[in-house]
BAKOL-361827 format. One record per residue (C-alpha): x negated, y, z negated. Coordinates in steps of 0.2 Angstrom, whole numbers, plus 2048, in hexadecimal, padded with zeros to 3 digits. Example, Ala and Ser with C-alpha at 12.3 -4.5 7.8 and 13.67 -1.06 7.14 Angstrom:
2
REC/X/Y/Z
REC/7C2/7EA/7D9
REC/7BC/7FB/7DC
***
This chain:
482
REC/X/Y/Z
REC/975/DBA/818
REC/966/DC4/819
REC/954/DC1/817
REC/94F/DCB/806
REC/93E/DCD/812
REC/941/DD3/825
REC/955/DD8/81D
REC/95B/DCF/82E
REC/966/DC2/82F
REC/958/DB0/82E
REC/957/DA5/83F
REC/952/D9A/833
REC/958/D9C/820
REC/94E/D94/80E
REC/955/D98/7FD
REC/947/D9A/7EF
REC/94F/D8F/7E1
REC/945/D9C/7D5
REC/94C/DAE/7DA
REC/95B/DA5/7E7
REC/955/DB2/7F2
REC/957/DB0/805
REC/949/DB1/810
REC/946/DAD/823
REC/939/D9E/823
REC/92D/DA2/82B
REC/929/DB5/822
REC/92A/DAB/811
REC/91E/D9F/815
REC/912/DAA/81A
REC/915/DB6/80B
REC/910/DA6/800
REC/901/DA2/808
REC/8FB/DB2/806
REC/902/DB9/7F5
REC/907/DA7/7ED
REC/916/DB1/7E4
REC/928/DB5/7E7
REC/929/DC5/7F1
REC/939/DCD/7E6
REC/934/DC5/7D3
REC/920/DC7/7D5
REC/923/DB2/7CD
REC/918/DA4/7D5
REC/920/D9D/7E2
REC/91B/D8D/7EE
REC/923/D87/7FC
REC/929/D78/7F3
REC/935/D86/7EB
REC/93B/D88/7FA
REC/94B/D80/801
REC/954/D82/810
REC/964/D88/811
REC/971/D80/81F
REC/97F/D8C/827
REC/988/D8F/838
REC/97E/D97/845
REC/97B/DA7/840
REC/981/DB4/84E
REC/977/DC3/850
REC/980/DD5/850
REC/985/DDE/860
REC/975/DE6/867
REC/976/DF9/865
REC/97B/DFD/877
REC/98D/DF8/873
REC/98F/E05/865
REC/993/E10/873
REC/9A4/E11/87F
REC/99D/E0D/88F
REC/994/E00/88A
REC/9A2/DF7/881
REC/9AD/DFA/891
REC/9A1/DF3/89B
REC/99E/DE2/88E
REC/9B4/DE1/88E
REC/9B1/DE1/8A2
REC/9A5/DD2/8A2
REC/9B0/DC9/895
REC/9BF/DC9/89E
REC/9B5/DC5/8B0
REC/9AE/DB7/8A5
REC/9BF/DB2/8A0
REC/9C7/DB3/8B2
REC/9BA/DA8/8B9
REC/9BE/D9B/8AA
REC/9D0/D9C/8AF
REC/9CE/D98/8C1
REC/9C3/D89/8BD
REC/9CE/D82/8B2
REC/9DD/D85/8BD
REC/9D4/D7C/8CB
REC/9D0/D6C/8BF
REC/9E2/D6B/8B9
REC/9E7/D6B/8CA
REC/9DA/D5D/8D0
REC/9E3/D53/8C1
REC/9F4/D57/8C7
REC/9F0/D4D/8D5
REC/9E5/D3E/8D1
REC/9F3/D3B/8C3
REC/A01/D3C/8D0
REC/9F7/D31/8DD
REC/9F3/D23/8CD
REC/A06/D24/8C9
REC/A0A/D21/8DC
REC/9FE/D10/8DB
REC/A04/D0A/8CC
REC/A16/D0E/8D3
REC/A10/D04/8E4
REC/A09/CF7/8DA
REC/A19/CF4/8D0
REC/A25/CF4/8DF
REC/A19/CE6/8E8
REC/A19/CDA/8D6
REC/A2C/CDC/8D7
REC/A2E/CD6/8EA
REC/A22/CC6/8E7
REC/A2B/CC2/8D7
REC/A39/CC1/8E0
REC/A35/CB8/8EE
REC/A2C/CAC/8E4
REC/A3C/CAB/8D9
REC/A46/CAA/8EB
REC/A3B/C9C/8F0
REC/A3B/C91/8E0
REC/A4D/C92/8E2
REC/A4E/C8C/8F4
REC/A40/C7E/8F2
REC/A4C/C76/8E2
REC/A5B/C77/8ED
REC/A52/C6E/8FA
REC/A4C/C61/8EE
REC/A5A/C61/8E7
REC/A65/C5D/8F5
REC/A58/C50/900
REC/A51/C46/8F2
REC/A56/C35/8ED
REC/A4F/C39/8DA
REC/A5E/C3B/8CF
REC/A57/C43/8C4
REC/A4C/C53/8CE
REC/A5B/C5D/8CB
REC/A56/C5E/8B9
REC/A48/C66/8BE
REC/A44/C79/8BB
REC/A42/C85/8C6
REC/A31/C88/8C1
REC/A2B/C73/8C3
REC/A26/C6C/8D2
REC/A2A/C5B/8CC
REC/A38/C5C/8D4
REC/A30/C59/8E4
REC/A24/C4B/8DD
REC/A32/C3B/8E1
REC/A2F/C29/8E6
REC/A34/C21/8F4
REC/A47/C17/8F0
REC/A49/C05/8EA
REC/A4C/BFE/8FC
REC/A40/C06/905
REC/A33/BFF/8F5
REC/A3A/BF0/8FA
REC/A35/BEF/90E
REC/A23/BF7/909
REC/A21/BEA/8FE
REC/A28/BDA/90A
REC/A1F/BE2/919
REC/A0F/BE1/90F
REC/A11/BCF/907
REC/A15/BC9/91B
REC/A06/BD3/922
REC/9FA/BD1/915
REC/9FC/BBE/915
REC/9F8/BBB/928
REC/9EB/BC9/92B
REC/9DC/BBC/923
REC/9E1/BAE/92F
REC/9E7/BB8/93E
REC/9DE/BB3/94B
REC/9D9/BC1/959
REC/9E8/BC1/966
REC/9E8/BB7/975
REC/9E5/BC2/984
REC/9DA/BD0/978
REC/9CC/BD8/984
REC/9BB/BD3/983
REC/9AB/BDD/981
REC/9A8/BDA/991
REC/9B9/BDE/99A
REC/9B5/BEF/98F
REC/9A6/BF4/995
REC/9AB/BF0/9A5
REC/9B9/BFD/9A3
REC/9BD/C0D/9B0
REC/9CB/C17/9B5
REC/9D7/C0D/9BA
REC/9E3/C1D/9BF
REC/9E5/C2F/9B8
REC/9F2/C3D/9BE
REC/9F4/C4F/9B6
REC/A05/C53/9A9
REC/A0E/C62/9A9
REC/A09/C66/998
REC/9F8/C72/99D
REC/9F7/C75/989
REC/9F6/C64/981
REC/9F5/C65/96E
REC/9FC/C51/96B
REC/9FC/C40/972
REC/A02/C30/970
REC/A04/C20/976
REC/A0F/C10/974
REC/A15/C02/97E
REC/A14/C0B/98E
REC/A18/C1A/98A
REC/A0E/C2A/988
REC/A17/C39/97F
REC/A09/C48/984
REC/A10/C5B/97B
REC/A07/C6C/97B
REC/A07/C7C/973
REC/A16/C83/979
REC/A20/C76/973
REC/A22/C6C/984
REC/A23/C5A/985
REC/A23/C4C/994
REC/A23/C3B/990
REC/A1C/C2F/99D
REC/A1D/C1D/9A3
REC/A0B/C1C/9A8
REC/A0B/C0C/9B2
REC/A17/C13/9BC
REC/A0F/C26/9BD
REC/A22/C2B/9B9
REC/A29/C3A/9AE
REC/A36/C2F/9A2
REC/A3C/C40/99B
REC/A38/C50/997
REC/A3B/C5F/989
REC/A39/C6F/980
REC/A37/C71/96E
REC/A35/C82/972
REC/A27/C83/964
REC/A14/C7C/961
REC/A14/C6B/960
REC/A07/C63/953
REC/A06/C51/953
REC/A10/C41/95B
REC/A13/C2F/95A
REC/A20/C21/95E
REC/A2B/C16/954
REC/A30/C08/95D
REC/A3A/C13/96C
REC/A3B/C22/962
REC/A2E/C30/964
REC/A2D/C3B/957
REC/A24/C4D/958
REC/A1E/C5A/949
REC/A1E/C6C/94C
REC/A17/C7B/946
REC/A22/C80/93D
REC/A26/C72/931
REC/A33/C67/93C
REC/A33/C57/942
REC/A3E/C4F/94D
REC/A43/C3E/954
REC/A47/C39/968
REC/A4D/C2C/96F
REC/A4F/C2D/984
REC/A4C/C40/980
REC/A5C/C42/976
REC/A58/C48/966
REC/A5D/C3B/958
REC/A59/C44/946
REC/A4F/C54/940
REC/A45/C56/930
REC/A3E/C68/92A
REC/A35/C60/91B
REC/A26/C6C/91C
REC/A22/C7E/917
REC/A16/C7F/924
REC/A0E/C77/934
REC/A10/C63/934
REC/9FC/C5C/936
REC/A02/C48/938
REC/A0C/C3B/93A
REC/A0B/C27/937
REC/A18/C1B/939
REC/A18/C0D/92C
REC/A16/BFB/931
REC/A28/BF5/92D
REC/A2E/C04/93A
REC/A38/C0A/92D
REC/A30/C16/926
REC/A27/C28/92C
REC/A1B/C32/924
REC/A13/C44/927
REC/A08/C50/91F
REC/A06/C62/921
REC/9FE/C71/91D
REC/A09/C73/90E
REC/A00/C67/907
REC/A0F/C5B/904
REC/A13/C49/90D
REC/A23/C44/910
REC/A29/C34/910
REC/A39/C30/91D
REC/A47/C21/91F
REC/A48/C20/92F
REC/A58/C14/931
REC/A61/C21/926
REC/A56/C31/92E
REC/A53/C39/91E
REC/A46/C3E/913
REC/A41/C2E/906
REC/A33/C37/8FA
REC/A27/C46/8F9
REC/A15/C47/8F4
REC/A0C/C57/8F0
REC/9F7/C57/8F1
REC/9EC/C65/8EB
REC/9E6/C69/8FE
REC/9EE/C6A/90E
REC/9EE/C5B/918
REC/9E9/C59/929
REC/9EC/C47/92F
REC/9F2/C35/928
REC/9F7/C23/92B
REC/9FC/C13/924
REC/9F3/C05/91E
REC/9F6/BF6/92C
REC/A01/BED/91D
REC/A08/BFE/918
REC/A05/BFE/906
REC/9F8/C0A/908
REC/9FB/C1B/90F
REC/9EB/C25/913
REC/9EA/C3A/914
REC/9DB/C45/91B
REC/9DA/C56/913
REC/9D1/C66/917
REC/9C5/C66/90B
REC/9C0/C56/911
REC/9C6/C47/907
REC/9D2/C3A/90A
REC/9DF/C36/8FD
REC/9E6/C24/8FD
REC/9F6/C22/8F7
REC/A01/C14/8F1
REC/A10/C15/8FD
REC/A1F/C0C/8F1
REC/A18/C17/8E4
REC/A12/C27/8EB
REC/A03/C26/8DF
REC/9F2/C29/8E4
REC/9E8/C1B/8E5
REC/9D5/C20/8E8
REC/9CC/C2D/8F4
REC/9C0/C2F/8FF
REC/9B3/C3E/903
REC/9AF/C3E/916
REC/9A7/C51/914
REC/9B0/C5B/920
REC/9C3/C5E/927
REC/9CB/C4F/92A
REC/9CF/C4D/93D
REC/9D5/C3A/93F
REC/9D8/C2A/935
REC/9DC/C1B/93C
REC/9DB/C0A/932
REC/9D4/BFC/939
REC/9DE/BEA/93A
REC/9D2/BE2/930
REC/9DB/BEB/921
REC/9CD/BF1/918
REC/9C4/BFF/926
REC/9CA/C0F/92A
REC/9C1/C1A/937
REC/9C0/C2D/933
REC/9BA/C3C/93C
REC/9B7/C4E/937
REC/9BD/C5D/93E
REC/9B1/C65/94B
REC/9A4/C57/944
REC/99B/C4A/953
REC/99C/C3A/948
REC/9A7/C2C/942
REC/9A8/C24/931
REC/9AD/C15/92D
REC/9B2/C12/918
REC/9B7/C02/910
REC/9C6/C05/905
REC/9C1/BF6/8FA
REC/9B1/C02/8F4
REC/9AF/C15/8EC
REC/9A2/C22/8EF
REC/995/C1E/8FC
REC/994/C0F/8FC
REC/9A6/C0F/904
REC/99F/C15/913
REC/99B/C06/91E
REC/996/C0E/92F
REC/993/C20/939
REC/993/C22/948
REC/98A/C30/951
REC/991/C36/962
REC/98B/C43/96C
REC/996/C51/969
REC/9A8/C53/960
REC/9B3/C48/95C
REC/9C5/C4B/961
REC/9CE/C37/95E
REC/9CB/C27/956
REC/9D3/C17/95A
REC/9D1/C06/954
REC/9D9/BF7/95F
REC/9E4/BEA/958
REC/9D8/BDF/958
REC/9CB/BE6/94C
REC/9BE/BE5/958
REC/9BD/BF3/961
REC/9BC/C07/95B
REC/9C0/C13/969
REC/9B8/C26/965
REC/9BC/C34/970
REC/9B8/C49/972
REC/9B2/C53/97F
REC/9A5/C49/984
REC/9AB/C3A/988
REC/9B2/C28/983
REC/9A8/C1C/979
REC/9AD/C0C/973
REC/9A5/C02/965
REC/9A6/BF0/963
REC/9A6/BE7/951
REC/99F/BD3/952
REC/9A6/BCC/942
REC/99C/BBC/946
REC/98D/BC7/943
REC/992/BD7/93A
REC/98A/BE3/947
REC/991/BF1/952
REC/98C/BF3/963
REC/991/C02/96F
REC/99A/BF9/97E
REC/9A1/C0A/987
REC/99A/C1C/989
REC/9A3/C24/996
REC/9A0/C37/997
REC/9AB/C3B/9A9
REC/9BC/C3F/99D
REC/9BC/C4A/98F
REC/9CA/C40/983
REC/9D3/C4A/97A
REC/9DC/C3C/972
REC/9DD/C2A/979
REC/9E7/C1A/973
REC/9E6/C08/976
REC/9EF/BFE/981
REC/9F7/BED/97B
REC/9E8/BE0/97A
REC/9DB/BEE/97C
REC/9DD/BEB/98E
REC/9E0/BFC/991
REC/9DB/C0C/98A
REC/9E7/C1B/98D
REC/9DE/C2B/98A
REC/9E4/C3F/98D
REC/9DA/C4F/98F
REC/9DC/C61/98B
REC/9E6/C66/99A
REC/9F1/C57/997
REC/9E9/C4B/9A4
REC/9ED/C37/9A0
REC/9DE/C2C/9A5
REC/9E3/C18/9A3
REC/9D3/C0F/9A1
REC/9D2/BFB/9A5
REC/9C6/BEF/9AA
REC/9BF/BF1/9BC
REC/9C6/BE4/9CB
***
């Protein structure tokens, strides 16, 4: 297709509607401006009579230099060089694509292997958990639950233990309101004059837990060393090693109960182990004894609560929660069980049914819980906090917070005496005792000793003694100055 005026292929071709000839647009427009006629037929022609022609990009003919053989050879050489360079670039891109594809396939294969391994471990864990629950649980329906359901672990106390809980509550709650202060209980004046009667160091230099009951003190450490003392005689009654860190301990009459970081709970009498439980999948963080002395409870970082039958030395019930548990305590009547969580919530359960009754917010990971013998107060302290808050279980929300005590350092331990008058608070900065006067409903600080950094403390009988232990395992007995 050539221009009728120039005889060359047009860059922007147009066609005349009158004659049908093809022109270069710029040439024909200039011709019409000067002549107003068709250059071929001589007929009148306007720009509106032109119609643009849409064609593929016009390939201009080779310049005259390609008419000779040397010029053609040079052109062929240039074309060959361009093709060689393009082929080299394509080979490099292909190699990079192959490497990227190989890496992606390797990562995909590794991800598939990890998913398969995790799925296998999950199935094995579910299967093992199901077998443990079926063999040790007392709920007859647990064996029928599927492996994917955690309902096999949500059981309740057997009937005979529920009866124990109800009888204990009925007996203790009936006399609680009219119960007088026991004869021989120390007065606030006695406690305000407390001083160290005696102190002595134990071989446990890395103490992790301390418990005291009826003249016997148990001290255990991170290395698993356990010593049981008779502080009154400064005598080591017996010692043993559990070969793993001991996390918490308590007493059930003459039985020493120790819990470990592996999730085991062991019961000893005179240094001889009479029972061992392995119900927790992580460290045991708290132990509590029911007022009937027939039920033991433990909580752990695996979010579970386990009740044990101390008569038959077997697991009685298990409760799962939605948060790691840090400490626990039974209500003085035994019908309620409180468990502190790492999220700062204190969950209260019905002991007989294992159902959650209520909850309270402390605002920090719960470190310690202790109930008052009045039956409606409990004190709680947060981890690394410098305050102790008293809650009223009869109320809800902020209204449940009865009193908050601020001390000059971190609270490590709290203890309420049997007469419900004296609340002892221990920490690195010393020991503080708060006195509650029921007649005036007021609190007063009656003792502040900064010379003993107490990690744990317990009241003796009738509040006539306060036994404390520091981080290094040193014991001190505080009593009235003579």
